[in-house]
KOLFI-993675 format. One record per residue (C-alpha): z, y, x. Coordinates in steps of 0.1 Angstrom, whole numbers, plus 5000, padded with zeros to 4 digits. Layout:
! KOLFI-993675
R     w     v     u
R     Z     Y     X
...
END
This chain:
! KOLFI-993675
R     w     v     u
R  5683  1920  5478
R  5714  1903  5470
R  5710  1900  5432
R  5685  1881  5411
R  5651  1896  5400
R  5648  1900  5362
R  5616  1907  5342
R  5587  1926  5356
R  5563  1898  5352
R  5533  1919  5343
R  5541  1945  5371
R  5542  1917  5397
R  5509  1905  5384
R  5495  1939  5387
R  5507  1944  5422
R  5493  1910  5432
R  5459  1919  5417
R  5458  1953  5434
R  5467  1939  5468
R  5437  1915  5465
R  5413  1945  5458
R  5429  1973  5478
R  5440  1978  5514
R  5466  2004  5504
R  5488  2001  5474
R  5516  2025  5466
R  5544  2019  5440
R  5555  2053  5429
R  5584  2063  5406
R  5618  2080  5406
R  5649  2069  5423
R  5666  2038  5408
R  5637  2026  5389
R  5632  1994  5410
R  5603  2001  5434
R  5618  1984  5463
R  5629  1953  5444
R  5594  1950  5429
R  5578  1953  5463
R  5601  1928  5479
R  5594  1903  5450
R  5557  1908  5450
R  5554  1906  5487
R  5572  1871  5487
R  5548  1860  5460
R  5517  1868  5481
R  5533  1858  5515
R  5509  1828  5518
R  5479  1849  5516
R  5485  1868  5549
R  5480  1844  5580
R  5499  1866  5603
R  5529  1874  5580
R  5545  1899  5556
R  5568  1925  5574
R  5593  1948  5557
R  5596  1983  5571
R  5628  2000  5558
R  5625  2038  5562
R  5656  2047  5541
R  5677  2055  5571
R  5652  2079  5586
R  5662  2116  5584
R  5632  2130  5605
R  5598  2116  5616
R  5608  2113  5652
R  5614  2076  5649
R  5590  2065  5623
R  5566  2046  5647
R  5595  2030  5667
R  5610  2019  5633
R  5577  2002  5625
R  5574  1985  5658
R  5610  1973  5654
R  5602  1959  5619
R  5572  1938  5632
R  5589  1927  5664
R  5567  1946  5685
R  5588  1954  5717
R  5560  1970  5739
R  5568  1970  5775
R  5541  1996  5784
R  5542  2033  5788
R  5515  2040  5763
R  5523  2058  5730
R  5539  2035  5705
R  5512  2041  5679
R  5486  2030  5702
R  5505  1997  5710
R  5510  1992  5672
R  5473  1997  5665
R  5464  1971  5692
R  5490  1946  5679
R  5477  1948  5644
R  5440  1946  5653
R  5426  1912  5644
R  5457  1902  5625
R  5459  1895  5587
R  5491  1913  5580
R  5509  1928  5548
R  5531  1957  5559
R  5556  1968  5533
R  5567  2004  5538
R  5599  2011  5517
R  5611  2047  5509
R  5581  2066  5524
R  5593  2099  5507
R  5617  2102  5535
R  5589  2111  5559
R  5559  2115  5538
R  5536  2136  5560
R  5542  2114  5589
R  5536  2083  5569
R  5503  2098  5558
R  5491  2102  5593
R  5504  2069  5607
R  5491  2046  5577
R  5458  2064  5579
R  5455  2055  5618
R  5468  2020  5613
R  5443  2012  5584
R  5415  2026  5603
R  5424  2007  5635
R  5431  1973  5619
R  5406  1962  5594
R  5425  1931  5582
R  5458  1951  5576
R  5471  1958  5540
R  5499  1981  5531
R  5522  1980  5502
R  5544  2011  5500
R  5569  2026  5478
R  5575  2063  5475
R  5586  2088  5449
R  5553  2106  5454
R  5519  2092  5464
R  5513  2091  5501
R  5477  2104  5501
R  5460  2077  5523
R  5423  2074  5516
R  5416  2046  5492
R  5452  2045  5481
R  5457  2026  5450
R  5488  2038  5430
R  5509  2020  5406
R  5535  2039  5386
R  5567  2018  5383
R  5582  2027  5349
R  5617  2016  5337
R  5622  1981  5323
R  5608  1974  5289
R  5628  1980  5257
R  5619  1968  5222
R  5637  1959  5189
R  5645  1924  5205
R  5658  1937  5237
R  5633  1936  5265
R  5637  1933  5301
R  5663  1960  5302
R  5686  1940  5279
R  5678  1908  5300
R  5690  1927  5332
R  5721  1938  5314
R  5730  1902  5303
R  5723  1890  5340
R  5745  1916  5355
R  5772  1911  5329
R  5775  1875  5339
R  5784  1886  5374
R  5806  1916  5366
R  5823  1902  5336
R  5818  1864  5333
R  5841  1859  5304
R  5825  1885  5282
R  5804  1872  5253
R  5774  1893  5243
R  5762  1869  5215
R  5775  1886  5186
R  5754  1909  5165
R  5775  1939  5171
R  5775  1932  5208
R  5737  1928  5209
R  5732  1962  5191
R  5756  1979  5215
R  5739  1965  5246
R  5705  1977  5232
R  5720  2010  5224
R  5733  2013  5261
R  5701  2002  5276
R  5681  2029  5254
R  5705  2056  5264
R  5699  2047  5301
R  5661  2047  5295
R  5659  2012  5309
R  5664  2024  5345
R  5675  1994  5365
R  5700  2012  5387
R  5715  2029  5357
R  5719  1997  5339
R  5735  1980  5368
R  5760  2009  5372
R  5769  2006  5336
R  5775  1967  5339
R  5796  1973  5368
R  5820  1990  5345
R  5825  1960  5322
R  5853  1949  5344
R  5874  1978  5331
R  5859  1991  5300
R  5846  1975  5267
R  5810  1977  5256
R  5820  2002  5230
R  5837  2025  5253
R  5808  2025  5277
R  5783  2034  5249
R  5805  2061  5236
R  5810  2077  5270
R  5772  2075  5278
R  5763  2091  5245
R  5789  2119  5251
R  5774  2126  5286
R  5738  2126  5275
R  5745  2150  5246
R  5762  2175  5270
R  5733  2174  5295
R  5710  2199  5283
R  5693  2210  5314
R  5656  2209  5304
R  5645  2216  5341
R  5653  2179  5350
R  5619  2161  5344
R  5611  2135  5334
R  5638  2126  5310
R  5646  2094  5327
R  5658  2113  5358
R  5683  2128  5335
R  5694  2093  5324
R  5699  2083  5359
R  5717  2113  5370
R  5740  2108  5340
R  5747  2072  5349
R  5755  2079  5385
R  5775  2110  5376
R  5794  2090  5350
R  5801  2063  5375
R  5813  2089  5400
R  5837  2104  5374
R  5851  2069  5365
R  5858  2064  5403
R  5893  2073  5413
R  5897  2106  5435
R  5900  2085  5467
R  5870  2064  5458
R  5850  2095  5452
R  5860  2108  5485
R  5850  2076  5503
R  5816  2075  5485
R  5809  2110  5497
R  5819  2104  5533
R  5801  2071  5536
R  5768  2088  5530
R  5770  2099  5567
R  5760  2062  5577
R  5723  2055  5584
R  5725  2018  5583
R  5749  1990  5573
R  5785  1995  5585
R  5816  1974  5587
R  5851  1982  5574
R  5863  1993  5609
R  5834  2019  5611
R  5844  2032  5577
R  5879  2035  5587
R  5873  2054  5619
R  5847  2078  5604
R  5859  2083  5569
R  5898  2082  5569
R  5916  2114  5570
R  5935  2139  5548
R  5943  2122  5516
R  5922  2092  5526
R  5947  2068  5544
R  5932  2044  5570
R  5949  2015  5555
R  5934  2021  5521
R  5898  2021  5532
R  5893  1983  5531
R  5905  1981  5496
R  5885  2011  5485
R  5853  1996  5499
R  5857  1965  5478
R  5864  1986  5447
R  5830  2005  5454
R  5814  1970  5457
R  5827  1961  5424
R  5813  1993  5409
R  5779  1985  5424
R  5781  2017  5445
R  5780  1995  5477
R  5762  1963  5484
R  5775  1937  5509
R  5751  1927  5537
R  5769  1897  5553
R  5804  1911  5566
R  5789  1946  5564
R  5782  1972  5536
R  5753  1993  5527
R  5747  2020  5500
R  5714  2023  5481
R  5693  2054  5490
R  5696  2070  5456
R  5735  2066  5455
R  5737  2078  5492
R  5718  2111  5483
R  5744  2116  5455
R  5773  2110  5480
R  5757  2134  5504
R  5754  2160  5478
R  5792  2157  5470
R  5799  2158  5508
R  5781  2191  5511
R  5799  2203  5480
R  5833  2194  5497
R  5824  2214  5528
R  5826  2182  5549
R  5791  2176  5560
R  5795  2189  5595
R  5829  2174  5601
R  5817  2140  5591
R  5786  2142  5613
R  5809  2150  5641
R  5834  2122  5634
R  5803  2099  5630
R  5789  2108  5664
R  5823  2106  5681
R  5829  2071  5666
R  5796  2056  5679
R  5800  2073  5712
R  5833  2055  5713
R  5817  2022  5704
R  5793  2024  5732
R  5821  2033  5757
R  5840  2003  5745
R  5809  1980  5748
R  5804  1992  5783
R  5840  1985  5791
R  5839  1951  5775
R  5804  1941  5790
R  5818  1920  5818
R  5839  1897  5795
R  5836  1869  5770
R  5829  1895  5744
R  5796  1905  5760
R  5773  1887  5735
R  5794  1903  5707
R  5788  1937  5721
R  5750  1931  5722
R  5751  1922  5685
R  5774  1952  5676
R  5750  1977  5694
R  5719  1960  5677
R  5735  1962  5642
R  5744  1998  5646
R  5710  2008  5661
R  5702  2035  5635
R  5737  2050  5636
R  5738  2051  5673
R  5705  2070  5672
R  5719  2094  5647
R  5750  2099  5668
R  5728  2107  5699
R  5707  2132  5680
R  5739  2150  5668
R  5755  2150  5702
R  5723  2164  5717
R  5725  2193  5694
R  5763  2199  5697
R  5779  2183  5727
R  5754  2179  5757
R  5779  2164  5781
R  5789  2136  5758
R  5752  2131  5748
R  5743  2124  5785
R  5774  2100  5789
R  5765  2082  5758
R  5728  2078  5763
R  5734  2065  5798
R  5756  2038  5783
R  5726  2026  5762
R  5710  2014  5794
R  5731  1982  5794
R  5717  1972  5758
R  5684  1990  5746
R  5661  1981  5775
R  5674  1945  5774
R  5667  1943  5737
R  5632  1959  5738
R  5639  1995  5727
R  5621  2009  5757
R  5601  2038  5740
R  5634  2050  5722
R  5654  2046  5754
R  5629  2066  5774
R  5627  2093  5746
R  5666  2098  5743
R  5671  2096  5781
R  5645  2122  5789
R  5659  2144  5762
R  5694  2143  5774
R  5684  2148  5811
R  5665  2178  5800
R  5698  2195  5787
R  5707  2208  5822
R  5743  2194  5822
R  5762  2196  5855
R  5757  2167  5881
R  5782  2137  5880
R  5785  2101  5873
R  5774  2104  5837
R  5740  2120  5846
R  5735  2096  5876
R  5740  2067  5850
R  5715  2082  5826
R  5689  2085  5856
R  5696  2048  5863
R  5689  2040  5827
R  5659  2059  5826
R  5647  2043  5859
R  5650  2007  5846
R  5634  2017  5814
R  5603  2031  5831
R  5602  2000  5854
R  5602  1977  5825
R  5573  1997  5809
R  5554  1993  5841
R  5554  2030  5850
R  5565  2021  5887
R  5554  2054  5902
R  5576  2075  5879
R  5604  2050  5881
R  5604  2052  5918
R  5607  2089  5917
R  5636  2088  5892
R  5652  2060  5913
R  5652  2082  5943
R  5666  2111  5922
R  5693  2088  5911
R  5702  2077  5946
R  5705  2115  5957
R  5727  2120  5927
R  5748  2090  5936
R  5752  2102  5971
R  5765  2135  5957
R  5789  2118  5934
R  5804  2096  5960
R  5815  2069  5936
R  5809  2031  5942
R  5796  2028  5906
R  5770  2055  5910
R  5758  2040  5943
R  5754  2005  5928
R  5736  2019  5897
R  5711  2037  5921
R  5705  2007  5942
R  5699  1986  5910
R  5671  2009  5897
R  5654  2013  5931
R  5657  1975  5937
R  5642  1966  5903
R  5613  1989  5908
R  5606  1977  5943
R  5608  1940  5931
R  5585  1946  5902
R  5560  1965  5922
R  5558  1936  5947
R  5580  1950  5975
R  5607  1923  5976
R  5621  1932  6011
R  5627  1967  6000
R  5644  1954  5970
R  5666  1931  5991
R  5675  1958  6016
R  5686  1985  5991
R  5707  1961  5971
R  5721  1941  6000
R  5732  1974  6017
R  5749  1986  5983
R  5767  1954  5977
R  5780  1952  6014
R  5791  1988  6013
R  5804  1992  5977
R  5808  1956  5963
R  5844  1944  5954
R  5859  1910  5948
R  5861  1905  5918
R  5833  1927  5907
R  5843  1960  5891
R  5815  1960  5865
R  5779  1957  5854
R  5762  1975  5883
R  5775  1951  5909
R  5761  1920  5890
R  5728  1939  5884
R  5724  1943  5923
R  5734  1907  5928
R  5705  1895  5904
R  5680  1917  5923
R  5691  1903  5956
R  5687  1867  5944
R  5652  1874  5930
R  5643  1892  5963
R  5654  1861  5984
R  5633  1839  5961
R  5602  1862  5963
R  5605  1863  6002
R  5606  1824  6003
R  5642  1821  6012
R  5648  1795  5985
R  5679  1780  6000
R  5697  1813  6001
R  5685  1821  5967
R  5697  1789  5953
R  5730  1792  5969
R  5735  1828  5956
R  5723  1818  5921
R  5748  1789  5920
R  5777  1814  5930
R  5766  1839  5904
R  5766  1813  5878
R  5802  1803  5887
R  5812  1839  5887
R  5797  1847  5852
R  5812  1816  5837
R  5846  1829  5850
R  5842  1860  5830
R  5823  1846  5800
R  5794  1869  5803
R  5757  1858  5798
R  5734  1885  5811
R  5738  1877  5848
R  5743  1840  5841
R  5708  1838  5824
R  5690  1853  5855
R  5710  1828  5876
R  5696  1800  5855
R  5661  1815  5858
R  5661  1813  5896
R  5678  1778  5896
R  5649  1767  5872
R  5622  1783  5892
R  5634  1769  5925
R  5638  1734  5909
R  5601  1735  5897
R  5589  1746  5933
R  5609  1719  5949
R  5598  1692  5924
R  5631  1687  5904
R  5616  1690  5868
R  5643  1675  5849
R  5669  1700  5865
R  5644  1728  5859
R  5642  1719  5823
R  5681  1720  5819
R  5683  1753  5837
R  5656  1768  5817
R  5670  1757  5785
R  5704  1771  5794
R  5686  1804  5802
R  5669  1803  5769
R  5701  1799  5750
R  5719  1829  5769
R  5688  1852  5763
R  5686  1841  5726
R  5723  1850  5724
R  5717  1885  5737
R  5685  1889  5716
R  5666  1897  5748
R  5630  1887  5740
R  5618  1895  5776
R  5644  1869  5790
R  5632  1845  5761
R  5596  1847  5772
R  5605  1841  5809
R  5626  1811  5800
R  5599  1796  5778
R  5574  1799  5807
R  5597  1779  5830
R  5603  1754  5803
R  5566  1750  5798
R  5563  1739  5834
R  5593  1716  5833
R  5578  1697  5802
R  5544  1695  5817
R  5554  1682  5850
R  5575  1655  5832
R  5543  1645  5811
R  5559  1659  5779
R  5526  1673  5768
R  5535  1681  5731
R  5565  1700  5741
R  5546  1719  5769
R  5520  1730  5743
R  5547  1740  5719
R  5566  1761  5744
R  5535  1776  5759
R  5523  1787  5724
R  5558  1801  5715
R  5559  1818  5748
R  5526  1834  5741
R  5538  1847  5708
R  5568  1864  5726
R  5547  1878  5753
R  5523  1894  5727
R  5554  1909  5710
R  5563  1924  5743
R  5528  1938  5750
R  5521  1914  5777
R  5492  1893  5763
R  5486  1877  5798
R  5522  1871  5805
R  5545  1891  5827
R  5553  1867  5855
R  5529  1869  5884
R  5550  1843  5906
R  5539  1818  5880
R  5503  1827  5874
R  5490  1803  5899
R  5507  1772  5886
R  5505  1780  5848
R  5469  1767  5847
R  5479  1736  5865
R  5507  1731  5839
R  5483  1734  5811
R  5459  1709  5827
R  5488  1684  5833
R  5498  1686  5795
R  5462  1683  5783
R  5457  1652  5804
R  5488  1635  5792
R  5482  1639  5754
R  5445  1649  5750
R  5428  1682  5743
R  5430  1678  5704
R  5467  1671  5703
R  5473  1699  5728
R  5454  1726  5709
R  5471  1717  5676
R  5505  1718  5690
R  5498  1751  5708
R  5482  1768  5680
R  5509  1757  5655
R  5534  1773  5676
R  5513  1804  5684
R  5506  1811  5647
R  5540  1802  5634
R  5569  1827  5629
R  5584  1834  5662
R  5619  1826  5653
R  5608  1794  5637
R  5588  1783  5667
R  5617  1792  5690
R  5642  1772  5668
R  5620  1742  5671
R  5617  1746  5708
R  5655  1751  5712
R  5669  1726  5684
R  5638  1706  5672
R  5635  1668  5678
R  5619  1657  5710
R  5585  1646  5704
R  5579  1608  5710
END
């Protein structure tokens, strides 16, 4: 939350007490009453009581239950690299951990929440769940706390305190100290039933209206709202406040509000311009109107992006339907994010590669929504767009979602062609990274046949990459070398034409190394590093660093190995590639151990274990290092003693993953 927390002291105490006695606590209440803010604040207060952390699961962007479990996995940084069901991986990850999961906006997918939470609570005895929902979830043993509006009394209460706090931001020059002002503020808060969102919307109007004008308009609106079917009464007050704020917006602000409801996650100004401009809403006017909606508390800033509260988004969606633009905006939204993926693919082999990875990650919810729409309406574009996620989703750990969407688009029965071949490639590498090598090989062979039919160099290189990766991961380095070497000789260009050529070059280097041809591997990795630096890209560069570090270790150059492993770690961190981070930490552990830096070796080993657990590989995922990993640990223990090693290892293992990683990357070198 970007604004301060006001009042609710007794409610926070009640939530803390309930969490101490119950494993499932649900905060219920209507929209805008402050459930999310209360849950967030209470969770922060009790964070120290959960040894394995507090994790926030935002369900507000979900529009069906298909992605519920994947959303939870993403929230807890579980990027499971196994073909098993996500719920199975989640249950295993939670078992034995003392964790608080905070599920926000469960009403979006209530039946599925009931099933998932029931299974998680049964599987993980030390798990505690704090949820927010407009209705009870129904989990066995659920303790429910009704979140009521802020307190109101003759002296003001929390609702008035909130009004004063928000007024200081909206209209810092306005004094509320006079008796008349105090009476008017109290009257406004009473009219709005003390509902926090309604109070905040009213305060936002202080930039343009006086206290008296706000009070008079609210009285007028509430007096004319006589629909007795709206229960409880506070729902009418909230609807009044939102409706009044909507009426006070200019026509173009109202139109933008409605159109912005199509977004599933935070968006930037360029997204809003591309999706929402049209008709009377001029493209150049959108940035100014976004700022106006922020000023009126309709939008919130999230860094350089914007988001809309769920309750206000629902109101906007209602007006979008009234305008008859729901289907049109969904089409514009899907087309925009299909274009974003096309641009990201075109810009992959460039200095903007890292920025594109960040862009696709930040737009994850909207990319999923776009694919869902395209699958239903434009199958050919769905296949093309899903295939382009193969450069981003598998790298960043979204393997289950990648597999789900790719299998869905490939089942659409679209005509053969390069787009379908690329989707087969993306599915093949996803399956390989999940460890499903048999299915991956079948898909890879299907991809190769499709590429032969396409007759394009890009398709041939994509097919060689997925087959080569499968062979390499399944322990067949000669087959991996042969297929990628043949493709590079036959279809490679200088300079490279795009991502698939660099992908094949990486596989060929790893195959050289696995076959014991270390001189060839080192030379090829050095050349790949020079090439990637020329383009400014990081994905291939990071794997060049991996091979350089690995060969340095094998040949006794520990200091060089440390330098290359750190360079790999930096590149993989820039790409948000947790698998690559784990691989780099393994190599850095060895380099530190061999140099006698036992504390650093213990710290990197503990941090690496944390990332391997997140990936679903508790025993690590690098078989070529399995024989020497135990030797490194013995060397580190010998240099500093068992007690010091255990302390450093477990501190890193039990710390937050990002904090431990930051210490490894930027922390002071131990003496």
